[in-house]
C-alpha positions in Angstrom: -19.3 -2.7 41.0 -19.8 -4.5 37.5 -23.2 -5.7 36.8 -24.4 -9.3 36.5 -24.5 -8.8 32.6 -21.2 -7.8 32.7 -19.6 -10.4 35.0 -21.4 -12.6 32.1 -20.0 -11.3 29.4 -16.4 -10.9 30.5 -16.4 -14.3 32.0 -17.5 -16.3 28.4 -15.0 -13.9 26.4 -13.1 -16.7 24.4 -9.5 -17.6 25.3 -7.6 -19.0 22.5 -3.9 -20.4 22.6 -1.2 -18.1 20.7 -1.6 -21.3 17.8 -4.9 -21.0 17.4 -4.8 -16.9 16.9 -2.4 -17.2 14.7 -4.2 -19.8 12.3 -7.1 -17.4 12.5 -5.0 -14.5 11.3 -3.7 -16.6 8.5 -6.6 -18.0 7.3 -8.4 -14.4 7.4 -5.1 -13.0 5.5 -5.6 -16.2 2.8 -9.5 -15.5 1.8 -8.6 -11.7 1.9 -6.1 -12.5 -0.7 -8.5 -15.2 -2.9 -11.2 -12.5 -2.6 -9.3 -9.9 -4.5 -7.4 -12.2 -6.8 -11.2 -13.3 -7.8 -12.0 -9.5 -8.7 -10.4 -8.8 -12.2 -11.5 -4.9 -11.8 -8.4 -5.0 -9.0 -6.3 -8.1 -9.3 -5.9 -7.2 -13.0 -5.7 -3.4 -13.3 -3.2 -3.0 -10.1 -0.7 -5.5 -11.8 -1.1 -4.4 -15.3 -1.4 -0.7 -14.8 2.3 -0.2 -13.8 3.7 -2.5 -16.3 2.1 -0.9 -18.9 3.5 2.3 -17.8 6.8 0.6 -17.7 6.9 -0.8 -21.0 5.6 2.4 -22.5 8.3 4.9 -20.8 11.0 2.3 -20.2 11.1 -0.2 -22.7 9.5 1.4 -25.8 10.5 5.4 -25.4 13.4 5.1 -22.7 16.6 6.1 -24.2 18.6 8.9 -22.0 19.9 7.9 -18.8 19.2 9.4 -15.5 21.2 10.4 -12.8 24.0 8.1 -14.3 21.5 5.0 -14.5 19.9 3.7 -17.3 16.0 4.7 -17.7 15.0 0.8 -17.6 16.8 0.6 -13.9 15.6 3.7 -12.8 11.7 3.4 -13.6 11.8 0.1 -11.6 11.8 1.8 -8.2 9.7 4.5 -9.7 6.9 2.5 -10.8 7.3 0.0 -8.6 6.1 2.9 -6.0 3.4 3.6 -8.5 2.3 0.1 -8.2 2.4 -0.6 -4.4 0.2 2.7 -4.0 -2.4 1.0 -6.3 -2.6 -2.2 -4.4 -2.5 -1.0 -1.3 -5.0 2.0 -1.6 -7.5 0.4 -3.6 -7.2 -3.2 -1.5 -7.9 -1.1 1.6 -10.0 2.0 1.0 -12.2 0.7 -1.6 -12.9 -2.6 0.0 -13.4 -1.0 3.5 -15.5 1.5 2.2 -17.8 -1.1 0.5 -17.9 -3.6 3.4 -18.8 -0.8 5.7 -21.8 0.0 3.3 -22.8 -3.8 3.1 -22.7 -3.9 7.2 -19.9 -6.8 6.8 -17.9 -4.9 9.4 -20.7 -5.2 11.7 -21.0 -9.3 11.0 -17.0 -9.3 11.9 -17.5 -7.5 15.2 -20.1 -10.2 15.9 -18.5 -13.2 15.6 -15.5 -14.3 17.6 -12.8 -13.5 15.4 -9.9 -11.4 16.8 -10.8 -7.4 15.7 -7.4 -6.9 14.4 -7.5 -10.1 12.0 -9.5 -7.9 9.3 -7.1 -5.1 9.1 -3.8 -7.5 9.3 -5.6 -9.3 6.4 -5.9 -6.6 4.6 -2.1 -5.5 5.0 -0.9 -8.9 4.1 -2.7 -9.1 0.9 -1.7 -5.5 -0.3 1.6 -6.3 0.6 1.4 -9.9 -1.6 0.1 -7.8 -4.6 2.9 -5.5 -4.1 5.8 -7.9 -4.0 4.3 -9.4 -7.4 4.0 -6.1 -8.8 7.5 -5.1 -8.1 8.8 -8.7 -9.2 7.3 -8.6 -12.4 8.7 -5.2 -12.9 12.2 -6.8 -12.4 11.6 -9.5 -14.6 10.3 -7.2 -17.7 13.4 -5.2 -17.1 15.6 -7.7 -17.1 14.3 -9.8 -19.9 13.5 -6.8 -22.3 15.4 -4.2 -20.9 19.0 -5.2 -20.2 18.6 -4.3 -16.2 21.7 -6.3 -14.6 21.7 -5.7 -10.7 23.4 -7.7 -8.3 21.2 -10.1 -6.6 21.2 -8.3 -3.0 20.4 -5.1 -4.7 17.6 -6.6 -6.5 16.5 -8.3 -3.0 17.0 -5.0 -1.0 14.7 -3.0 -3.5 12.1 -5.9 -3.6 11.6 -5.5 0.7 12.0 -1.9 0.7 9.5 -1.5 -1.6 6.6 -4.2 0.1 7.8 -2.6 3.0 7.1 0.5 1.9 3.2 -0.7 1.2 2.4 -0.2 4.8 1.9 3.5 4.8 -0.1 3.5 2.0 -2.4 0.7 3.6 -2.7 3.2 6.5 -3.4 5.7 4.4 -6.7 3.5 2.8 -7.7 2.6 5.8 -8.4 6.2 6.9 -9.8 6.9 3.1 -12.1 4.0 3.8 -13.5 5.2 7.2 -14.4 8.7 5.5 -15.6 7.9 1.9 -18.9 6.3 0.8 -19.0 2.9 -1.1 -19.7 4.4 -4.2 -17.6 7.5 -4.4 -14.3 5.6 -3.1 -12.9 4.8 -6.4 -13.1 8.0 -7.8 -11.7 9.6 -4.7 -8.7 7.1 -4.4 -8.0 8.0 -8.2 -7.9 11.9 -7.6 -5.4 11.4 -4.6 -3.6 8.5 -6.3 -2.7 9.9 -9.8 -1.9 13.5 -8.7 0.0 12.2 -5.9 2.0 10.1 -8.2 2.9 12.6 -10.8 4.1 15.1 -8.4 6.1 12.2 -6.5 8.3 12.2 -9.8 7.0 8.5 -10.2 5.8 8.8 -13.6 8.6 11.2 -15.0 12.0 11.1 -13.4 12.5 13.8 -10.5 15.1 15.6 -12.4 12.7 16.5 -15.3 9.6 18.2 -13.2 9.2 21.5 -13.1 11.2 23.2 -10.2 7.7 23.9 -8.4 6.5 20.4 -8.3 9.9 19.3 -7.3 9.4 21.4 -3.9 5.9 20.1 -3.8 7.7 16.5 -4.2 9.8 16.7 -0.9 7.0 16.6 1.3 4.8 13.5 -0.5 5.4 10.4 0.9 5.7 8.3 -2.6 8.6 10.7 -2.9 10.5 9.5 -0.2 9.9 5.7 -0.6 10.9 6.1 -4.2 14.2 7.7 -3.2 14.7 4.8 -0.5 14.7 2.5 -3.4 16.4 4.8 -6.1 19.6 5.0 -3.6 20.0 1.4 -3.8 21.0 1.6 -7.5 22.8 4.7 -7.2 20.4 7.0 -8.8 18.6 9.1 -5.8 18.9 12.4 -4.7 21.7 11.4 -2.0 19.4 12.6 0.9 19.6 11.0 4.5 17.8 7.3 4.4 16.6 8.1 8.0 15.1 11.4 6.9 13.1 9.4 4.3 11.9 6.6 6.7 10.9 9.2 9.2 8.6 10.8 6.9 7.1 7.6 6.3 6.7 6.5 9.7 5.4 9.5 10.8 2.9 9.4 7.7 1.7 6.0 8.9 1.1 7.1 12.3 -0.8 10.0 11.1 -2.9 7.8 8.8 -3.3 5.1 11.7 -4.6 7.7 14.1 -7.3 9.0 11.4 -8.1 5.2 11.1 -8.7 4.7 14.7 -10.7 8.0 15.2 -13.2 6.5 12.0 -13.5 2.7 13.5 -14.2 4.5 17.0 -16.8 7.0 14.9 -18.7 3.6 13.9 -18.4 1.9 17.2 -20.2 4.8 19.0 -22.7 4.6 16.1 -23.7 0.9 16.6 -23.4 0.7 20.4 -23.8 4.5 21.7 
């Protein structure tokens, strides 16, 4: 039988109309985006880093076609994946670790805000920055690299890469619950940079050493890059379903780990 306090708590729980709940989610996403936009260490670095790589290896040094496609067109999907990984991992893992350390999550849980709004906002913010990186890469390739793709293919690549930010946001949530606020940026770089190289994001896949090519095929960034490269005809001609299955499975594993971290924090606070 429920106690009097449990009855009181359950009876006082807010019941909101769906429109009001949606408004809360949108506001949380808006302020999460503005918060990160106003942090130059995040907003400038996650946008400029992949653009600088593309200028150096695609526009300045790039001459040799890869898989029958100009290097300037080939590197847009690969550096696009590199960019969305940075936006997603630093936008979720680093900020989540910092906010846990500051006790901000306890404040959020004590407020009447829907609990998932906080996490959805981070996914939306990362998707916006990811889309910005990919669009700027296309703008640079079209303006200075002679990239000419049909509008439908360009849109398909952008949508694919932005949708591909979800697995890395999930990875960021998993990391954010298990790393400290001070060590998070360094720990993320220890994963982010080797993962990018071994997945063929910096150097075209066919130019990687054979041992690394074998490693690449079990890494999520490789599969997302192949989905985008297949659209321009420069992929390894593997099954798209296989690529999506790897990304979906990776997302579910990361979300499961993040749930364990969330429950651990809940038990520490209320246990």
